[in-house]
C-alpha positions as a printed NumPy array, in Angstrom:
array([[  1.159,  49.197,  42.115],
       [ -1.526,  49.749,  39.492],
       [ -5.002,  50.391,  40.861],
       [ -8.072,  48.822,  39.231],
       [-11.136,  50.946,  40.008],
       [-14.351,  48.92 ,  40.366],
       [-16.147,  51.575,  42.446],
       [-19.909,  51.789,  41.967],
       [-19.958,  55.58 ,  41.814],
       [-18.464,  58.068,  41.671],
       [-16.493,  55.755,  39.474],
       [-13.753,  55.379,  36.926],
       [-13.319,  57.935,  34.139],
       [-11.182,  57.594,  30.996],
       [ -7.617,  58.743,  31.659],
       [ -7.654,  61.252,  28.803],
       [-10.896,  62.764,  30.105],
       [ -9.288,  63.367,  33.5  ],
       [ -6.218,  64.837,  31.819],
       [ -8.262,  67.157,  29.582],
       [-10.394,  68.266,  32.516],
       [ -7.265,  68.949,  34.559],
       [ -5.879,  71.14 ,  31.795],
       [ -9.143,  73.059,  31.523],
       [ -9.167,  73.622,  35.285],
       [ -5.817,  75.37 ,  34.903],
       [ -6.478,  77.091,  31.566],
       [ -9.425,  76.594,  29.205],
       [ -8.25 ,  76.468,  25.594],
       [ -5.47 ,  78.992,  26.224],
       [ -7.779,  81.84 ,  27.256],
       [ -5.852,  82.37 ,  30.488],
       [ -8.793,  81.439,  32.746],
       [ -9.98 ,  78.235,  34.382],
       [-13.177,  76.56 ,  33.208],
       [-14.256,  76.93 ,  36.839],
       [-14.12 ,  80.713,  36.788],
       [-15.565,  81.764,  33.439],
       [-19.122,  83.056,  33.115],
       [-21.712,  80.461,  32.196],
       [-23.288,  83.211,  30.077],
       [-20.118,  83.743,  28.042],
       [-19.36 ,  82.317,  24.615],
       [-16.636,  80.001,  25.937],
       [-18.968,  78.083,  28.228],
       [-21.874,  78.242,  25.786],
       [-19.672,  76.404,  23.295],
       [-19.062,  73.677,  25.903],
       [-22.778,  73.298,  26.615],
       [-23.682,  73.244,  22.922],
       [-21.106,  70.553,  22.146],
       [-22.218,  68.384,  25.073],
       [-25.849,  68.556,  23.919],
       [-24.926,  67.848,  20.3  ],
       [-22.813,  64.822,  21.28 ],
       [-25.705,  63.48 ,  23.357],
       [-27.992,  63.796,  20.348],
       [-25.512,  62.252,  17.931],
       [-24.411,  59.286,  20.028],
       [-27.923,  58.276,  21.108],
       [-29.67 ,  59.247,  17.865],
       [-32.106,  61.505,  19.717],
       [-35.05 ,  62.449,  17.473],
       [-36.579,  65.878,  16.986],
       [-38.991,  66.969,  19.689],
       [-36.643,  65.998,  22.509],
       [-34.516,  68.304,  24.66 ],
       [-31.266,  67.486,  26.473],
       [-30.92 ,  69.211,  29.831],
       [-28.084,  69.401,  32.357],
       [-29.45 ,  70.011,  35.864],
       [-28.44 ,  69.726,  39.504],
       [-29.895,  67.637,  42.301],
       [-28.897,  64.181,  41.121],
       [-31.226,  61.459,  39.908],
       [-32.919,  61.617,  43.303],
       [-34.254,  65.074,  42.445],
       [-35.843,  63.53 ,  39.35 ],
       [-37.803,  61.194,  41.617],
       [-39.952,  64.215,  42.455],
       [-39.555,  66.252,  39.245],
       [-41.034,  63.463,  37.129],
       [-44.323,  63.166,  39.066],
       [-44.459,  66.94 ,  39.627],
       [-44.504,  67.406,  35.837],
       [-46.373,  64.282,  34.695],
       [-48.547,  62.737,  37.4  ],
       [-52.139,  63.96 ,  37.218],
       [-54.096,  60.921,  38.39 ],
       [-52.011,  57.743,  38.423],
       [-48.493,  56.582,  37.661],
       [-47.139,  53.064,  37.177],
       [-43.729,  51.9  ,  38.417],
       [-41.647,  48.76 ,  37.984],
       [-39.895,  48.094,  41.303],
       [-36.552,  46.398,  40.67 ],
       [-34.329,  47.686,  43.47 ],
       [-33.595,  50.295,  46.107],
       [-33.595,  53.296,  43.766],
       [-36.821,  52.227,  42.068],
       [-38.388,  51.812,  45.52 ],
       [-37.303,  55.341,  46.47 ],
       [-38.779,  56.695,  43.24 ],
       [-42.088,  54.987,  44.08 ],
       [-42.083,  56.51 ,  47.561],
       [-41.55 ,  60.012,  46.179],
       [-44.232,  59.68 ,  43.5  ],
       [-46.829,  58.758,  46.123],
       [-46.665,  62.374,  47.321],
       [-48.297,  63.465,  44.049],
       [-51.003,  60.919,  43.337],
       [-51.874,  57.252,  43.016],
       [-48.991,  54.913,  42.239],
       [-49.442,  51.387,  40.914],
       [-46.458,  49.06 ,  41.246],
       [-46.962,  46.893,  38.195],
       [-44.462,  44.281,  39.38 ],
       [-41.705,  43.915,  41.956],
       [-38.739,  41.597,  42.411],
       [-38.547,  42.4  ,  46.119],
       [-39.676,  38.869,  46.955],
       [-36.211,  37.596,  46.01 ],
       [-34.168,  40.597,  47.188],
       [-34.353,  42.137,  43.71 ],
       [-32.171,  39.495,  42.085],
       [-34.252,  39.409,  38.872],
       [-36.169,  41.636,  36.449],
       [-39.924,  40.87 ,  36.508],
       [-41.537,  39.671,  33.289],
       [-45.107,  39.207,  32.035],
       [-46.425,  42.31 ,  33.764],
       [-49.096,  44.594,  32.316],
       [-48.523,  48.332,  31.903],
       [-51.834,  50.061,  32.77 ],
       [-53.099,  52.102,  29.841],
       [-54.764,  54.606,  32.165],
       [-51.485,  55.624,  33.834],
       [-49.979,  59.03 ,  33.141],
       [-46.579,  57.355,  32.674],
       [-44.664,  54.138,  33.362],
       [-41.348,  54.423,  35.244],
       [-38.455,  51.944,  35.153],
       [-34.914,  51.815,  36.503],
       [-32.862,  50.192,  33.764],
       [-29.837,  49.132,  35.814],
       [-29.738,  48.275,  39.494],
       [-26.289,  48.981,  40.873],
       [-26.879,  47.411,  44.272],
       [-28.388,  44.122,  43.107],
       [-26.636,  43.667,  39.751],
       [-29.659,  43.394,  37.45 ],
       [-30.416,  45.226,  34.214],
       [-33.222,  45.793,  31.726],
       [-31.596,  45.389,  28.313],
       [-34.599,  46.153,  26.098],
       [-36.645,  49.236,  25.269],
       [-40.18 ,  48.414,  26.357],
       [-43.187,  49.128,  24.176],
       [-45.431,  51.165,  26.456],
       [-48.983,  52.431,  25.859],
       [-48.172,  55.465,  28.051],
       [-45.062,  57.693,  28.225],
       [-42.104,  55.587,  29.33 ],
       [-39.787,  57.198,  31.9  ],
       [-36.402,  55.654,  32.671],
       [-33.729,  56.219,  35.283],
       [-30.587,  55.285,  33.344],
       [-28.076,  56.618,  35.849],
       [-25.791,  53.613,  35.715],
       [-26.077,  52.283,  32.168],
       [-26.626,  55.267,  29.881],
       [-24.38 ,  55.005,  26.792],
       [-23.543,  51.368,  27.611],
       [-25.785,  50.125,  24.793],
       [-27.849,  51.633,  21.969],
       [-31.228,  52.978,  23.115],
       [-34.309,  53.689,  21.014],
       [-34.967,  57.109,  22.533],
       [-38.216,  57.446,  20.562],
       [-39.802,  54.869,  22.89 ],
       [-39.255,  57.083,  25.939],
       [-40.884,  60.222,  27.249],
       [-38.06 ,  60.983,  29.688],
       [-34.634,  59.463,  30.276],
       [-32.64 ,  60.809,  33.202],
       [-29.673,  59.974,  35.378],
       [-26.771,  61.08 ,  37.487],
       [-23.49 ,  61.432,  35.62 ],
       [-21.21 ,  59.721,  38.117],
       [-21.211,  56.243,  36.567],
       [-20.646,  56.42 ,  32.794],
       [-20.481,  60.134,  32.055],
       [-18.557,  62.306,  34.451],
       [-18.144,  63.406,  38.07 ],
       [-20.969,  63.811,  40.549],
       [-22.768,  67.142,  40.387],
       [-24.64 ,  67.123,  37.084],
       [-27.804,  65.272,  36.089],
       [-28.819,  64.683,  32.482],
       [-32.453,  64.704,  31.363],
       [-33.722,  63.813,  27.898],
       [-37.341,  64.911,  27.698],
       [-39.949,  64.839,  24.938],
       [-41.626,  68.216,  25.037],
       [-45.099,  67.122,  23.998],
       [-45.675,  65.16 ,  27.229],
       [-45.317,  68.315,  29.346],
       [-47.902,  70.904,  30.385],
       [-50.696,  68.423,  31.076],
       [-50.936,  68.541,  34.885],
       [-53.282,  70.913,  36.686],
       [-50.976,  71.672,  39.633],
       [-48.687,  74.666,  39.867],
       [-45.102,  73.516,  39.428],
       [-42.359,  75.443,  41.244],
       [-40.139,  77.266,  38.756],
       [-36.986,  75.232,  39.392],
       [-38.862,  71.923,  39.24 ],
       [-40.585,  72.671,  35.942],
       [-38.893,  71.048,  32.944],
       [-40.167,  73.853,  30.721],
       [-38.127,  76.359,  32.73 ],
       [-34.926,  74.571,  31.802],
       [-35.976,  73.898,  28.213],
       [-36.752,  77.583,  27.665],
       [-33.429,  78.625,  29.174],
       [-31.157,  75.98 ,  27.657],
       [-30.202,  74.574,  31.089],
       [-29.098,  78.098,  32.058],
       [-32.007,  79.344,  34.19 ],
       [-29.536,  79.302,  37.064],
       [-25.808,  78.615,  37.011],
       [-25.314,  75.043,  35.789],
       [-22.668,  72.675,  37.219],
       [-20.059,  73.987,  34.797],
       [-17.064,  71.749,  35.507],
       [-19.05 ,  68.474,  35.493],
       [-20.692,  69.511,  32.204],
       [-17.225,  70.044,  30.715],
       [-16.168,  66.551,  31.843],
       [-19.348,  65.014,  30.413],
       [-18.525,  66.669,  27.094],
       [-14.998,  65.228,  27.184],
       [-16.343,  61.761,  28.045],
       [-18.718,  61.872,  25.085],
       [-15.866,  62.924,  22.792],
       [-13.863,  59.943,  24.084],
       [-16.812,  57.64 ,  23.411],
       [-17.311,  58.998,  19.895],
       [-13.615,  58.541,  19.06 ],
       [-13.796,  54.992,  20.413],
       [-16.506,  54.106,  17.9  ],
       [-19.7  ,  55.164,  19.627],
       [-22.33 ,  53.291,  21.607],
       [-22.313,  50.188,  19.394],
       [-18.577,  49.752,  19.956],
       [-18.745,  50.274,  23.706],
       [-21.557,  47.73 ,  23.904],
       [-19.265,  45.127,  22.314],
       [-16.545,  45.941,  24.82 ],
       [-18.946,  45.858,  27.759],
       [-20.369,  42.513,  26.694],
       [-16.895,  40.996,  26.501],
       [-15.925,  42.288,  29.954],
       [-19.155,  41.004,  31.487],
       [-18.898,  37.623,  29.755],
       [-15.371,  37.017,  31.007],
       [-16.195,  37.947,  34.587],
       [-19.456,  36.001,  34.761],
       [-17.735,  32.96 ,  33.198],
       [-15.051,  33.162,  35.885],
       [-17.69 ,  33.31 ,  38.625],
       [-19.656,  30.386,  37.154],
       [-16.563,  28.197,  36.901],
       [-15.382,  29.054,  40.419],
       [-15.489,  26.563,  43.271],
       [-15.795,  29.227,  45.972],
       [-17.619,  32.205,  44.355],
       [-21.193,  32.36 ,  43.083],
       [-23.286,  35.051,  41.417],
       [-26.365,  36.592,  43.05 ],
       [-28.487,  37.781,  40.099],
       [-30.547,  35.43 ,  37.948],
       [-28.717,  34.721,  34.708],
       [-31.262,  36.321,  32.359],
       [-31.307,  39.522,  34.425],
       [-27.574,  39.978,  35.04 ],
       [-26.164,  43.465,  34.636],
       [-23.343,  44.359,  32.243],
       [-22.44 ,  47.248,  34.548],
       [-22.466,  45.843,  38.09 ],
       [-21.433,  42.246,  38.693],
       [-22.498,  41.014,  42.143],
       [-21.116,  37.814,  43.63 ],
       [-20.63 ,  36.201,  47.024],
       [-18.793,  33.316,  48.608],
       [-20.573,  29.973,  48.45 ],
       [-22.071,  29.065,  51.818],
       [-19.256,  26.754,  52.864],
       [-16.697,  29.505,  52.242],
       [-18.518,  32.519,  53.741],
       [-15.884,  32.889,  56.451],
       [-13.391,  33.884,  53.707],
       [-15.163,  37.159,  52.829],
       [-12.885,  39.507,  54.723],
       [ -9.805,  37.544,  53.756],
       [-10.606,  37.864,  50.046],
       [-11.299,  41.582,  50.338],
       [ -7.931,  42.111,  51.992],
       [ -6.191,  39.947,  49.39 ],
       [ -7.87 ,  41.8  ,  46.519],
       [ -6.926,  45.183,  47.951],
       [ -3.317,  44.053,  48.151],
       [ -3.539,  43.248,  44.43 ],
       [ -4.785,  46.76 ,  43.6  ],
       [ -8.513,  45.998,  43.353],
       [-10.486,  49.041,  44.542],
       [-14.187,  49.294,  45.416],
       [-15.224,  45.636,  45.179],
       [-16.948,  45.347,  48.547],
       [-20.619,  44.515,  47.977],
       [-23.477,  46.7  ,  49.159],
       [-24.824,  45.782,  52.602],
       [-28.171,  44.799,  51.004],
       [-26.474,  41.932,  49.161],
       [-23.136,  41.432,  50.888],
       [-20.13 ,  39.796,  49.282],
       [-18.581,  41.627,  46.374],
       [-19.525,  43.943,  43.528],
       [-17.388,  44.746,  40.506],
       [-18.681,  47.793,  38.658],
       [-17.425,  47.503,  35.099],
       [-18.614,  50.752,  33.572],
       [-17.65 ,  52.012,  30.11 ],
       [-14.302,  53.472,  31.153],
       [-13.063,  50.34 ,  32.92 ],
       [-10.501,  48.636,  30.657],
       [-10.567,  44.938,  29.849],
       [ -7.164,  44.739,  31.528],
       [ -8.786,  45.471,  34.903],
       [-11.358,  42.705,  34.471],
       [ -8.596,  40.253,  33.615],
       [ -6.662,  41.408,  36.691],
       [ -9.694,  40.805,  38.933],
       [-10.231,  37.342,  37.465],
       [ -6.558,  36.493,  38.034],
       [ -6.889,  37.716,  41.627],
       [ -9.978,  35.557,  42.193],
       [ -8.277,  32.52 ,  40.687],
       [ -5.11 ,  33.005,  42.733],
       [ -7.086,  33.374,  45.952],
       [ -9.152,  30.291,  45.158],
       [ -6.067,  28.205,  44.447],
       [ -4.481,  29.33 ,  47.725],
       [ -7.58 ,  28.492,  49.767],
       [ -8.242,  25.108,  48.15 ],
       [ -4.622,  23.961,  48.276],
       [ -3.8  ,  24.888,  51.845]])
C-alpha cells in the first residue's frame, strides 16, 4: 500500500533527493568514499557547501551584503543566538504560536522584550493585524508559519528596525523579499532536508552593535568568517539540502512551487469547508499553506479515533493533530505531491459517507 506522508517534521523529502543522498552515503561521485566520511576541509565537501550556498542565493534572490550559514542546534538555538547578537536594550516580538512564545522566553534573558501583539487569546488561530512595530527596538522578530496551529504570515513586513524571521516550516514555499530582513533562519526538517542542520541568512551590517561579549560559537561573525566551517558542520544534512535545492530549481524555482502549494492548499481547504463532519481551526485569512489543521465538528467529536484509524488503513501517515489543537493536521510541504492531497480528500469523503449513511 502506498504511504502518503503528512508528518509535520521531520517530514517528506523528494524521492530523487533521498535516492541521491543514499548513493552519496555509499559513494560520493565515484571517489570511493561516503559523503559521511570525507573531510569537511577537503575539496569534495567544499564543493558541496559552495553549491548549497549558491543555490540558496539564486533561488531566493539574496542580495549582496548577506551571508548564508549552515549551523547546528536547530531553530531553537537561534532563539538565543539572535538576542545574543542583536539585543542591546529592547527587542520586539510578534507572538503567533508555541515557537514564537519560546523565542520570546529566551530573548528575555538578554534584555527587555515587547510583545507587539499576540493571538494567544484565541489559541493562536489567527495572525494579528494593526499592530505597531516600535521604532526604538533593536529588532522585530516574527515566526512566519505556525506548524501547530496552522497559521501563516504570507507577506514581507515593512519594518523600521531589522526584521528577524523564523522560517523553519515555510522557507522556499513562496518568494521572499530577503532585502526586507536582517536575519532569516530555520531548521531544515520541513522543506529542505533532514534534521541536523539549521540555515541562517544574515545581513552583516546589523552585527557587532551589542556591548556584551558573545561566546565564540554563538557569534554569527565566527561562522561568517569561517564559511560555516569553524567546527565540523552537519555534512550529510548539508548534502541533502543541496540536493533538495537542485530539485526545486529543476522544478521551476520558488515561483513554481508556490503555484503548486497554493493548489494543494486550496483543494484541501475546499474539502474541509464543504464537509459535513470536519471543520477548520484557523481563521480563513490566516490559514497556512504548509500545515492544514482541522477537527471534527462538535456533534461528531466521538469519531476522532475512528477516523485516524481509518486514515491509517488508507496509507495516511502523520495526520494526528498536535495536542494543543487536537483533531488532525495535514502538513503539505513542498515535497508532498498533489496525488497525496487528493488521496487524503478521498479518504475524508469516504469516511464521511460511511458515517452519515450508517
